[in-house]
N, C-alpha and C positions, 0 to 999 in steps of 0.2 A: 667770472668764469673761467673753470679750470681746462687743463688739456683734455680731459676725457669728454666733457661737454662739448666743448671746440670742435672737438674731431666728429661726434655725432651731429652736430649742428651744419658743420657743412656738408657732410652724406647727404642730408635732411632737405637742406636749402633746394642742392643741384640734382637732387634723387638719382645719386650714382656712387656707389660705394667701390669704385675705383678699384676694379679688382685686379689679382696679381696678373704681370705679364711676364713674359721671358725673353729675353734678346741674346741671342747668339752672337757670340764675337768671331773674330778671324779662326781663333784656334778652336770653333765649335764647340765651346764649353758655355754650359748656361748660367746666365745671372738673372736671378729672380729680384723683382722689385713687387714689394707688396703693397697695397692701398696703403698701408701706413708710411710706407718711405714716400707716395707721392704727396700725400695730404701733409706729411711733415714739411715735405718742400716747398708747399704752398703757403704754410703757415710762416715759414722760415723766410720766404721772399716778401710777404706781407710787413713782418715786422721791420725786416730793413729799411723798406720802403717809408714805414712811419718812422724810423729814428731819424731818416734822411730826409724828413719833410718838416719834421718839428724838433727843436731844440729843449729836449726837456732834463729835469735835474738829474734823472735817472741813468740817463745815458752821460753823464759826467762822473769823472773820478779823479782821486787825487793821489799821487803817492811821493815818498821821498827817496831821494837816491842821493849820490854823490859824483861829482868830476873829480878827477884826478889830476895831480899837478904833471903839467909839460903833457897833456892828453886833450887837445881841442876837440874830440869827439866824445858824445853822449850819449848811452845807447837807451832806446825806448824800450816801455813796458811791451810785452807780445801781444797785447791787446789794443795797444795804441792805435787811433784812427787820425786824429788830427789834435793838434796843441789849443787849448784855450790862454794858458799861460804858463810862463817858465819863470822861476824867481831862483835867486841867490841868498842863501840864508847868511848873515855874516857872523862872524865869532859873537858879536853883540846879541844876537837872536834876530838883529832887524833883517826885511827883506827886501831886496833889491830887483824888481821885474825887468827882464832883460828883452830888449826891443827885435822883434821878428824882422828879419830881412831875407834876403835871397842869397844864395852859396856866392855868386859874382860878388855881391857887396862885402860879403866875409872877405872873400880872397883880395880884394881890392883895398879894404880899408884896413885890414891886416894882415898884409904879403910876407911880413916874417914872422912865421910859427916858431920861432926862439924867443919872440917878444911877449914877455909872461907878464900877466897883470889879472887885475879882478874881470872874467868874462861880463860883458854889457850889452852883447847880441848874440842872437842865435839863428839859425837859419837850417830849414829840412833838408839834409843830407842825403837821406835816403829813406823813401817813405814806407808805406805800411807793407809788412812783408809779403814778398811774393812767392819764396822758397820757403817751405817750412823751417825754423830753427835759423833763418837769415835775421838777424838783429837789424831792426831799423834804427838810424840814430841821426842826430843833428849834430851840426857843427859850431863852435862856439867861437868869438872873438871877444878881445884877444885869448891865445892860449892862457888857462888856468895858472897862476903862480905858486898855486898852492891845491889842497884839497879843499872842496867847496860841497856844504850841502847843498842839495837842492829840491826844492817843490815844483811838481810839474800837474795841472790841472789839464784833462784830456778827455776827448771825446772817445766813446768806444760803444759795443754794441752788449746791451745787457745779456745775460743769460735768457736764453730762448725758452718759452714756455714748454717748446717740445723736450728741450734736455734737463728739467729743471725735475729733480726728484721727487719733488712735492708736486708737480703739475701744475703750478701757478707761476705767474710773473705781474709784474708792474701793470702793464696792459690789461691782462686778464682779470685782474682783481678792481683796477680802477676805470680802464676805459674799453671795455670788453667790446664796445659797439664799432669801434673802428678796426678793433685787431678781428670782428667777424667777416666785416664787408669788405676788408681789403683783402683776406684770405679766399674769400668768394670772388672775388675779381680774378686773383690767380689762378682759382679750380675753373671759372667758368673760361677764361680764357685758353686753357688746357684743353676743354672739352670744345674749344669753338662754336660756344652757344650762339643763340639769339640775341640780335642786338639789341632789340627793345629790351628783353630781361638785362643784359648787360648793360644798359644805360641805366636802369633802375640802380643796379650795384654800385655803378660808378657815381651817379648821384647821391646816395645813402653814404657812401666811403665817404664824398668829398663834404658833406653836411657834417659829420662824425670828425674830420681831420681839423675843420676848421672851428669845431668847439674846443678839439685837443690844443689848437694852437692858441687858443684863447687863454687856455690854463699855461702851458709851458712857455708861451712867449709873449704872454699879456700879465696874467696876473700874478704870476712866477718871476715879473722881470719889470723893474722900475728904472734904472739907470745902468751904465755900463762905464767902468771907469777907464780902460783903455782902447780896447779893440772895439769897433762899431757890431754892434750884433743885431738882429730882426727883433722889432717888438711889435705884436700884433696889437691893434687898438682894440680896448675895452670898452664897452658901451653898459 
């Protein structure tokens, strides 16, 4: 299902074209919100709900970067939301995975910032960006004694079907059922629709989500090396 089909399907199911509304701000200037903006919001909300309910390979990303000598902080990518793993790449090409702790542990275990060695631990120092351009960071322990290449595997939100110029996305192409019913839930909640119809949407969404969990957390996951992750039973 592409974006155009999804858009029309939402309108058809809820029998609502979501016409343009006008909001007048305190300065008495008009701001128009078209039906596209409203329905796009429903779709984005559904995608966010899905990606936070199921751990899918499509929402994983890996990048390489570098921590620098005498600098205990490492900047995260702008689309980073949470860490799956962070590894130090040694000069011989081997990788050493850093242990995830909290900031207090790093401060207490490595109290001297001028103690320099190969980092073995990390903690989330500043989480996902709140202010645009404000870089998220982790703190390393101990402080790097030289420049090290690092490899980060992390969770992020894939590009929305709304924003993709091709009008497609992984969910739309591979699991459109959960995407359509997730979007309908958001749209019908906005409409303050009838409870019995809303319950039908909830039931169909939960059925689709369970099938998606079987794929993402069952068939695509067998064992975890370090951090415990949920695995959905496959029958």
